[in-house]
C-alpha positions as CSV (number, residue, x, y, z in Angstrom):
1,X,0.0,0.0,0.0
2,X,2.5,2.6,1.1
3,X,6.0,1.9,-0.1
4,X,7.8,3.1,3.1
5,X,11.3,1.7,3.5
6,X,13.7,1.5,6.5
7,X,15.4,4.8,5.6
8,X,12.1,6.7,5.7
9,X,11.1,5.2,9.0
10,X,14.5,6.1,10.5
11,X,14.2,9.7,9.3
12,X,10.6,9.9,10.8
13,X,12.0,8.5,14.1
14,X,14.8,11.0,14.3
15,X,12.4,13.9,13.5
16,X,10.0,12.7,16.2
17,X,12.9,12.4,18.7
18,X,13.9,16.0,18.0
19,X,10.4,17.4,18.1
20,X,8.9,15.5,21.0
21,X,12.1,14.9,23.0
22,X,13.2,11.8,24.9
23,X,10.5,12.2,27.6
24,X,7.4,12.1,25.5
25,X,8.6,9.9,22.7
26,X,7.8,6.5,24.4
27,X,4.2,7.5,25.2
28,X,3.8,8.9,21.6
29,X,5.1,5.7,20.2
30,X,2.7,3.6,22.3
31,X,-0.2,5.8,21.2
32,X,0.9,5.5,17.5
33,X,1.2,1.7,17.9
34,X,-2.4,1.5,19.4
35,X,-3.7,3.6,16.6
36,X,-2.0,1.5,13.9
37,X,-3.2,-1.7,15.6
38,X,-6.8,-0.5,15.8
39,X,-6.6,0.5,12.1
40,X,-5.3,-2.9,11.1
41,X,-8.1,-4.7,13.1
42,X,-10.7,-2.4,11.6
43,X,-9.5,-3.2,8.0
44,X,-9.3,-6.9,8.7
45,X,-12.8,-6.9,10.1
46,X,-14.0,-5.0,7.1
47,X,-12.4,-7.4,4.7
48,X,-13.7,-10.5,6.5
49,X,-17.2,-9.1,6.6
50,X,-17.0,-8.2,2.9
51,X,-15.8,-11.8,2.2
52,X,-18.7,-13.2,4.2
53,X,-21.2,-11.1,2.3
54,X,-19.8,-12.2,-1.0
55,X,-19.9,-15.8,0.0
56,X,-23.5,-15.4,1.2
57,X,-24.5,-13.7,-2.0
58,X,-22.9,-16.6,-4.0
59,X,-24.9,-19.1,-2.0
60,X,-28.1,-17.2,-2.5
61,X,-27.6,-17.2,-6.3
62,X,-26.8,-20.9,-6.3
63,X,-29.9,-21.6,-4.2
64,X,-32.0,-19.5,-6.6
65,X,-30.7,-21.5,-9.5
66,X,-31.3,-24.8,-7.8
67,X,-34.6,-23.7,-6.3
68,X,-35.9,-22.5,-9.7
69,X,-35.0,-25.8,-11.3
70,X,-36.6,-27.8,-8.5
71,X,-39.7,-25.7,-8.5
72,X,-40.2,-26.2,-12.2
73,X,-39.8,-29.9,-11.8
74,X,-42.3,-30.0,-9.0
75,X,-44.8,-28.0,-11.0
76,X,-44.4,-30.3,-14.0
77,X,-44.9,-33.4,-11.8
78,X,-48.0,-31.9,-10.2
79,X,-49.4,-31.0,-13.6
80,X,-48.7,-34.5,-15.0
81,X,-50.4,-36.1,-12.0
82,X,-53.5,-33.9,-12.4
83,X,-53.7,-34.8,-16.1
84,X,-53.4,-38.5,-15.2
85,X,-56.1,-38.2,-12.6
86,X,-58.4,-36.5,-15.1
87,X,-58.0,-39.5,-17.4
88,X,-59.5,-41.7,-14.7
89,X,-62.2,-39.3,-13.7
90,X,-64.7,-40.8,-16.1
91,X,-64.1,-44.2,-14.5
92,X,-64.4,-43.0,-10.9
93,X,-67.5,-40.9,-11.2
94,X,-69.9,-43.7,-12.2
95,X,-68.5,-46.0,-9.5
96,X,-69.0,-43.2,-6.9
97,X,-72.6,-42.7,-8.1
98,X,-73.2,-46.5,-7.8
99,X,-71.8,-46.5,-4.3
100,X,-73.9,-43.5,-3.3
101,X,-77.0,-45.3,-4.7
102,X,-76.1,-48.5,-2.8
103,X,-75.6,-46.5,0.4
104,X,-78.9,-44.8,0.0
105,X,-80.6,-48.2,-0.6
106,X,-79.1,-49.7,2.5
107,X,-80.0,-46.7,4.6
108,X,-83.6,-46.7,3.4
109,X,-83.8,-50.5,4.0
110,X,-82.5,-50.2,7.5
111,X,-84.9,-47.3,8.3
112,X,-87.9,-49.5,7.1
113,X,-86.8,-52.3,9.3
114,X,-86.4,-50.1,12.4
115,X,-88.7,-50.3,15.4
116,X,-90.3,-47.4,17.2
117,X,-87.2,-46.7,19.2
118,X,-85.2,-46.3,16.0
119,X,-83.0,-49.4,16.2
120,X,-83.2,-52.0,13.4
121,X,-84.8,-55.3,14.3
122,X,-81.8,-57.1,13.0
123,X,-79.6,-55.6,15.7
124,X,-81.7,-57.1,18.6
125,X,-80.9,-60.7,19.7
126,X,-83.7,-63.2,18.9
127,X,-83.3,-65.2,22.1
128,X,-83.2,-63.7,25.6
129,X,-81.0,-66.5,26.8
130,X,-78.2,-65.1,24.7
131,X,-78.5,-61.9,26.6
132,X,-78.2,-63.7,29.9
133,X,-75.2,-65.6,28.8
134,X,-73.5,-62.4,27.7
135,X,-74.3,-60.7,31.1
136,X,-72.9,-63.6,33.2
137,X,-69.2,-63.3,34.2
138,X,-66.8,-65.8,32.6
139,X,-65.0,-68.1,35.0
140,X,-61.4,-68.4,33.8
141,X,-60.4,-70.9,36.6
142,X,-62.5,-73.7,35.2
143,X,-60.6,-76.1,32.9
144,X,-62.2,-76.4,29.5
145,X,-63.3,-79.9,28.3
146,X,-61.6,-79.2,25.0
147,X,-58.1,-78.7,26.5
148,X,-57.4,-82.4,26.9
149,X,-54.1,-81.7,28.6
150,X,-53.8,-83.8,31.8
151,X,-50.6,-82.2,32.9
152,X,-52.4,-78.8,33.4
153,X,-53.1,-78.6,37.1
154,X,-54.6,-75.2,38.0
155,X,-55.5,-74.5,41.5
């Protein structure tokens, strides 16, 4: 940046010694060193931040390129799938209408079979003994006659 050699630095040092004197020269040199150090840190921070921004912008551009290609592929796939579904629409609609008619027929048949309380007669048990059997608790400790295993000794 600045082409300053050893001779120029020596001349600046001698002039500073003559102007400031030996008493104030060390404190002035420390202040100049701090100033130069802070300037170097500021420039390095600036360049690193600039590099980060450039890399981030490059990544954004790559993502836009990749994202645009991916978006076009997704849109094409969705369009193709919708076109394929429209091909089978004429097959599905009659089947759906038949299912709706069958559902309506079953619903109307069940409503005709229903009693006053609204439950269909097919849902009630024909024999009251079946209800009693279902209400009685099941004894799991009894051995079943179908087991046929003589070694099973439950207590």
